[in-house]
Structure formats: structure tokens, C-alpha cells
N, C-alpha and C positions, 0 to 999 in steps of 0.2 A: 505493500499499499504508499504510495507516494505522500510526501509530506504537504503537498497542497490539498488534496482530497481530506488527508485529516484535519487541515486548517478549516475547510470548508464546512466539513460533518462538524466540527466544534463549534465554530462561528454560528451556525443555523440553529443550534441548541442551546448554546451559552447566553447569543444574545438577547432573545425575548427574555431572560431571566435579568439579564443587565439592565435593559430598559425598565422595568416594572421596579428596580431600586432606584433609577436616575428621576423617573417622571414622577412628579407628585400623588398620591393616592387619594388626597383631598385638598379642598380648597376651603379656606374658613371653615364653614360648619358642615362639611361634607366629608364622610369617610366611607371609603368603598361605596359612594355614589348614595348612600344614607343621610338625610339631614339629621345631625346631632347636635347635643350641646356643644358651643365653641371649646370648652374644656376637656371635652372628652377624650379627643385623640392624646393629649397629654395624661390621662390617666392611667391608672393601674391596668384596668381590663381593657381599654383602647392600645395600647402599647403591647400587651399580651396578642391581642389580634393581629396588629400589625408585624410583630416579632414571628409569630408564626407562619402568615402568610410570607414573607420574605424568605424565612429559612426554608419553608416549602418548595419556593420557586427556584432556589440553588439546587437544593435535593433532587427535583425532578430533571431539572436540567442537565446535572451531572449522571446521574442514572441515564437518561436517554442518549446522551453524547457518548458515552462508555458503551451502552448496547449497540449503538450504529457502527462505533469503531470495531468491536468484537466482531459485528457481523461481516463488514467488509472485509476484515483480516481474514475470514473463514469463506471469503469467497460467495457471500450475501448481498452483492450491492444493491438491492433493494431497500436495505436497513437504512441507506443514506438519504434515500426520501421519507421513509415511514418515520423515523424519529422525530424530526421536526414538526411533524403533523400530531403525532403522539405528545410531543412537547407542548404543544400550543394547546391543545385540547385539555392536557391536566392541568396547565396553568390556568386555563378559562374556570375550569371545575373548580380550583383552589380559590379563584376570586370570588366565585358565587357562594362558596363555603365561607368566606370570611366576610361575605357580605350579609349572609343569614346569620352569622355569630353578631353583627352589628345591628340587626334589624329591632332586638327588643331593647335596645337603647336610643332608637331614633326620636327625636324631638318634635314636638308639634309646631306647624308652620308658623304659629304666632301670627305678626302681622305681616309675614311676605305671602301677600295672596297674589294670585296670578291678574297679571293685567296684559292686555294686548295693546301695543304700542307699533306706530309704525314711525320710521325714522325720517320721512318725508318733511315733516314741517320744520321749518328754520335749518336743517342740517343740509348743507353743502358737501357733497362727497369730494375727496380730492380728486385732482385730474388723472392720475397715475390708475384710477381703477376703472376708467374707461379707454385710456392711453395703452395700458397694458395689453387688453383682447384685440385693440388694433395693430397693435406691434407683432403680435403671434400671429394673426390672420396676414399680416405683410410677409413674415417668414416662410410661413407654408406656400401662401401664393406666388413668392420669388422664386421658392425652390420648384413648384410645379411649372412656371414660365420657362425657367432653365431647361428644365427636363424636356418639354414641349421643343423648345429650340434647338437642343442639340440632341434628339432621340437616336437619329443615325449615328451618332459618333459614340453612343454606350456598346460596348463590346457584347457579341452574342454566342456563347451564353455568357453571362455577368456574374460579378461575385456577390453574394448575399452575406458572406461571413469572413470575418477575418481573426486570425491569431493574433496571442500577445505580442508577437514578432512582427505586425503589422502585415502581414502576407494573407492573401486569401487562400482559405482552406476548404471552402463551399461554393459551388457554383449552380446555376439554375437558368434557364432558357429566359431571355428578355421578355418580359410580359406587361403589358399594361393593367391584366387584372392584379398584379403583384403591386404595382405602384397604386393602384384605387383603394386596396384594401388597407395600405400603409397610410395613406392619406385621409380615408376616412377614418381610422383609428386616432390621427392626429387631430382632425376636426373635431369629433366626438369628445376627445379629451378637453381640447379647447372650451366648447361649449359647456362641458362640465364644470370647469375651472370660472368660468364666465358665469354660469347660473350660481355657483357659489359665492362670488364677490357681488351678483345681485342681491343673493337672498343676505348675506351680511349687511347689506345698505337698510335691509328692513329687517332688524334685527332687534330693534331699540334704541335708546339714545347711544349717542359715540361716547365710548371709552377708550383708554390706552389698550386694553385688551382687544378691543374689536379693530383698532386701526393696525395692530401689529399682525392679526389674524389676515385683515386685507391686504396688507404689504407682502406677507408670504404667500398668499394665494396668488396676487397679481405677478409675483417673480416665477411661481409655478406654472402659470399660464405661458411666460413668454419662455421660460426655458423648457417646458414641455415640447411648445412650436419650433423652438430652434433646434432641438435635438431631434424631432422626426424629420424636420426640412434638411438637416447634415445628415441622416440616414438616407433619406431619397439621393440625395447627389453621391454618395457612398460609390455606386459602379463606376463614377468617372475616374475614379483613382486609378492614375496610371494611362488613362484615355485623353486626359487633358493636362494642362499645366498644373495640375494640383497634386501638393505633397502625399506622397503614399506610406509615409512612415507613421508608426504608432502615436507620435506627439500630434499629427494631425486631427487625428480621432478623441483622443485621450485629453488633450490640451482644451479645446472647447469646451469637452461635458465638462470637466474639472472647473474652468470658469463659468460655466453656468450655472452649476450645483453650489459652489462654495457659498454664495450668498444667500440662498435657501436655508444652508445648513446653519450660518451665523444666525439668519432671523430666527430659525426654529430654537437655538439656544435663547436667544434673548426673549424670545415669547415665553418662554419658561419661566424666565427673571421678572416677567410683567406681574405686579402684584394685582390681585384679583379685587377690584374695588366696587365693580357694579353687582345690583342685586340680582338674584336668581328668581323673580316673581314666577314661578311654575308650579302647578299642584303638583304632588307627590303620585297621584294616581294616573298622573299622564305620562309617568316613564316607566317604559318597560325594562325589568331588570334592571333598572337604572341607569341604562345605555341610551335607548333609544327613547325618542319624545314623539307624541303625537296628540295633539289637542285640536279639532276642529274649529274650536270657538277663539284659539288663539291667532291673532292676526298675524305674529311674527312667520316668517319664513324660516329662520335659524335661531336657537338659542342656545344660550352659554352651556356647556357641558357640565357635567358633575365630576368629572374625572378628568384632569388635567385643563390647560388654557384655552382649548379650542371651542370650536362651535359645532351643534348638530342639526341636522334637518328637523324641521317639524313636519312629519310624515302626515299629520293631519290637513296641513295646508294643502289646497287645491293643486297647487303649482307644483310642489314638491313631491307630492302622492303620485305624479303620473310621470314627468319631468326626471327626476332622478333615476328612479329604477330604468326608464327607457334610455337614456343615456348609458347605463351601466350594460344592458343589453347590447346596444350597438358597439361598445367598445369590446366587449366579448365576441362577438359575432365577427369583426373585423379583424381580431387577435388570432382567432381560429380559424379563419376561413381559410378553403383548401390553397388558397394563393400563395399563403406561408406554408404549407405542408409540403 
């Protein structure tokens, strides 16, 4: 078993455990998405629940990693795929077990009553909330225009995968269907992030938390479009005056994703100041939110500093699952197989 395979297996099983330790499991008065008294997390019982959860995540990850490595060493490569799945499922079960232990200590909502608010009144959104989607479309459109104008110069068969040495190691016949499927994947991803940007603009009064989420989503919109555009042009490597080294591929990706990683880290440091005026019974498992009477399209998550869709809102009820299905259909279309 090679070292890089062992590192991949270890990463896929240990990384989720590390993420559970890094990201906050509660914010202000929420512990495992349960509304509790502000001082409960620091109490003896609260510390016991959190410590047991964190210890359990590491134990599960280490056992799964060891099982996967043992399976691969004994010519059972399927273990590499099964271990991360078992790992995540076990951690989810551990989370809901911790949540069930916290539920008896749930605090009454008190004065935090659900309210339906729209941010349209006297709230002007930053210019980049509309400029980012336009830039993403420009990147995709520019790549398609370049493809159309230079179609005859693409080698046939054309490379569709490159190794770490920058050399192509997989080829396929030049196909309009392949380009269309990749473009559809890019456009649907662009539409999904644009929908999130729009939903964040209708999620309540402005706050530092909301602005950071908007900034991260706007950059992901441009980043995803830029990467898809770059992948669309990859067959030209070697056919035109485009560098064919690995840095041409990895360099732009690093430049595009680095700000998103930085924004994610900063977002974790944003102090949660906004009220979370949502009814407890509208939360499914404390993670999914659905309330048709709430006019907000997105609401603050109870775990972490992000936002979640209000699946009871008519727009989110149909648009979100529809876009996910389009992305999956494009990604698993016969053109890619």
C-alpha cells in the first residue's frame, strides 16, 4: 500500500472528526441545536455531554481509519470507500445522541418569538451581491465563446484528465455533449449560489454575520464559475499558446480558493449578535427549518455561523431541490462517463 493512499484514507476519516472539534457546536444559547440556558454549556452536565461527543468522534474516526487501512493492506480496496461513509454516519448518530441528551435541559423560548421580516425596507445591498453573479456569467460566457471560435483547433480525441505531473492520462472523443454537460453543471451551480445570495438578502435585518455569509457566497459564485471556465478550456493545453505545466492548473485554483478559505475562517470568528427568532417546532432535527408562515427565505443556523434555507418558503421549496437535481444530472450524465 502506497503512502499517498494511506494519507487519503486517513484524511477522509480523520478530517470530519477534526472539523467537529474546530467548528462551534453551539452559539450563544444553543447547544447541539437545542435552545438552552446561556450558562448550561459551561455547567457540569453540559461539559460532560460535549466531552463525550468529542471523545466519541475521535474514537470513531480512528477505528474507521484503522479498519480501512487494514482492509486495503489485505487487498480489500472497497474499504477505502466504505470507511468514510461509516465514519460520517456514526458521527451523525453520535450528534443526535448528544442532542437527545441535551433536550431535557431545553429552555423555554421566552421573549424570542418568531417574526417574519423582509430586509427590503431601507436596506441597500452591497454592489458586489449583484456584481459577483454577473462576473461569474461573464467567465462562463467567455469560455464558451472561446470554445466556439476555436473548436477546430481542439485535438480529437482530446484530453479530459491530467496527472499530477501535468501530462494528460485520459482521453475522449471531442464532444459537444461533454461541453454542454459541463456548462450545465457550471450554470446550475451559478444559479444555486445566486439563489443563496438572493435568499440572504431576504433573511432579516443586516448584521456582520449576514454580510460575511454574503461575501463568502459571492466569492464562491465567482470561484466556481472560474474553475468551470478553466476546465472547459483545458483541452487547449498544448494546442494553443497556453502553458501545459501543472502550475497553469493548480495556480489559478489556489488563487481562486484561497480567499474563500480565508473568508470561512473569518466567518467562524464573527460574533453572533443577531436574534434567532424562529419557533423550535419549525426545526426538523434542529438542522432543517421549514415554516410557511415565515417570510424569510433563509434563517440563521443553530449550529455554526451560516444560514439555512426556509424550506417552507414557496421559492426555496421548489428552486433549491430543483437546482440540486440539475447539478447531479449534469455531473452524472453519460457525457462524463
